[in-house]
MARKOL-986331 format. One record per residue (C-alpha): x, y, z; residue in three letters. Coordinates in steps of 0.1 Angstrom, whole numbers, plus 5000, padded with zeros to 4 digits. Each point is the difference from the previous one (the first is absolute). Example, Ala and Ser with C-alpha at 12.3 -4.5 7.8 and 13.67 -1.06 7.14 Angstrom:
<recs>
512349555078ALA 501450344993SER 
</recs>
This chain:
<recs>
486849475020MET 501149994963ASN 502750204983ILE 497650254986LYS 498550075034GLU 503550035015ILE 501050244972TYR 496950215006ALA 500850045037GLN 503850044998PHE 500650134964ARG 503149774999ALA 501249734975PRO 499549715024VAL 501849714982ARG 502849775006ARG 503350174990GLY 498850355008ALA 502650225018ARG 499050155033VAL 501550175030GLU 499549935037PHE 501350255025GLN 502650134975GLY 501149654990LYS 499349894964PRO 498849654991GLY 498049784976THR 496649845004ILE 500349624999THR 496449915007LYS 496650175002VAL 497149885022TYR 497150215011GLY 501050335016LEU 503549875008ALA 503049924978VAL 503349835006ARG 503050224993VAL 503749924997ARG 501950315011LEU 503250064980ASP 502949815015GLY 497849755019MET 499649634992THR 496449955012LEU 496850194993SER 497850125029ARG 496350105001PRO 498950364998TYR 496750184998LEU 499550204969LEU 499450325021SER 503649965013GLU 501650024966LEU 501050284976GLN 499949914963TRP 503250064980LEU 498849874966ASP 499250264973GLN 496549854996GLU 499150125035ALA 500450364990GLN 498649974965GLN 497049764997PRO 499249864965GLN 497450184978ALA 496549945014GLY 501449985036GLY 500249624999GLU 502949825017PRO 502449794980SER 499249635006LEU 503149884983ALA 
</recs>
Protein backbone atom coordinates (compact mmCIF):
# COMPACT_ATOMS: atom_id res chain seq x y z
CA MET A 1 0.00 0.00 0.00
CA ASN A 2 1.46 3.37 -0.98
CA ILE A 3 1.09 6.79 0.64
CA LYS A 4 -1.72 7.90 -1.71
CA GLU A 5 -3.77 4.77 -0.93
CA ILE A 6 -3.19 5.24 2.81
CA TYR A 7 -4.27 8.89 2.54
CA ALA A 8 -7.41 7.93 0.61
CA GLN A 9 -8.42 5.47 3.34
CA PHE A 10 -7.43 7.40 6.49
CA ARG A 11 -7.36 11.06 5.28
CA ALA A 12 -4.21 11.54 7.33
CA PRO A 13 -0.76 12.99 6.57
CA VAL A 14 1.08 9.69 6.90
CA ARG A 15 4.73 10.69 6.98
CA ARG A 16 7.73 10.56 9.26
CA GLY A 17 7.58 13.42 11.75
CA ALA A 18 3.77 13.71 11.77
CA ARG A 19 2.23 14.32 15.19
CA VAL A 20 -0.30 11.77 16.42
CA GLU A 21 -2.09 10.76 19.58
CA PHE A 22 -2.60 7.25 20.98
CA GLN A 23 -5.06 6.85 23.88
CA GLY A 24 -4.61 10.50 24.83
CA LYS A 25 -0.79 10.39 24.67
CA PRO A 26 0.89 12.53 21.99
CA GLY A 27 3.79 11.25 19.92
CA THR A 28 5.71 11.47 16.64
CA ILE A 29 5.80 9.00 13.74
CA THR A 30 9.34 7.68 13.27
CA LYS A 31 8.74 5.11 10.49
CA VAL A 32 5.95 4.25 8.03
CA TYR A 33 5.45 0.73 6.66
CA GLY A 34 2.21 -0.56 5.16
CA LEU A 35 -0.78 -0.04 7.44
CA ALA A 36 1.44 0.27 10.51
CA VAL A 37 3.73 3.01 11.75
CA ARG A 38 6.30 3.29 14.49
CA VAL A 39 5.51 6.06 16.97
CA ARG A 40 7.67 7.50 19.75
CA LEU A 41 5.29 8.78 22.40
CA ASP A 42 6.40 12.02 24.09
CA GLY A 43 8.72 11.27 27.01
CA MET A 44 9.64 7.80 25.74
CA THR A 45 13.05 6.76 24.39
CA LEU A 46 11.99 4.05 21.93
CA SER A 47 9.26 3.94 19.29
CA ARG A 48 6.62 1.19 19.14
CA PRO A 49 4.45 -0.12 16.27
CA TYR A 50 0.83 1.03 15.98
CA LEU A 51 -1.89 0.46 13.41
CA LEU A 52 -3.06 3.58 11.61
CA SER A 53 -6.61 2.92 12.80
CA GLU A 54 -5.42 3.25 16.44
CA LEU A 55 -4.11 6.80 16.03
CA GLN A 56 -5.60 10.27 16.01
CA TRP A 57 -3.83 12.83 13.82
CA LEU A 58 -2.74 16.10 15.41
CA ASP A 59 -1.12 17.81 12.40
CA GLN A 60 -3.02 20.68 10.76
CA GLU A 61 -2.82 18.85 7.43
CA ALA A 62 -5.10 16.12 8.78
CA GLN A 63 -7.98 18.57 9.14
CA GLN A 64 -7.23 20.65 6.01
CA PRO A 65 -6.03 18.62 3.00
CA GLN A 66 -4.24 20.50 0.23
CA ALA A 67 -6.16 21.86 -2.74
CA GLY A 68 -7.23 19.00 -4.97
CA GLY A 69 -7.45 16.60 -2.01
CA GLU A 70 -3.95 15.23 -2.56
CA PRO A 71 -1.75 14.41 0.43
CA SER A 72 1.51 16.19 1.08
CA LEU A 73 4.33 13.88 0.07
CA ALA A 74 7.03 16.12 1.55
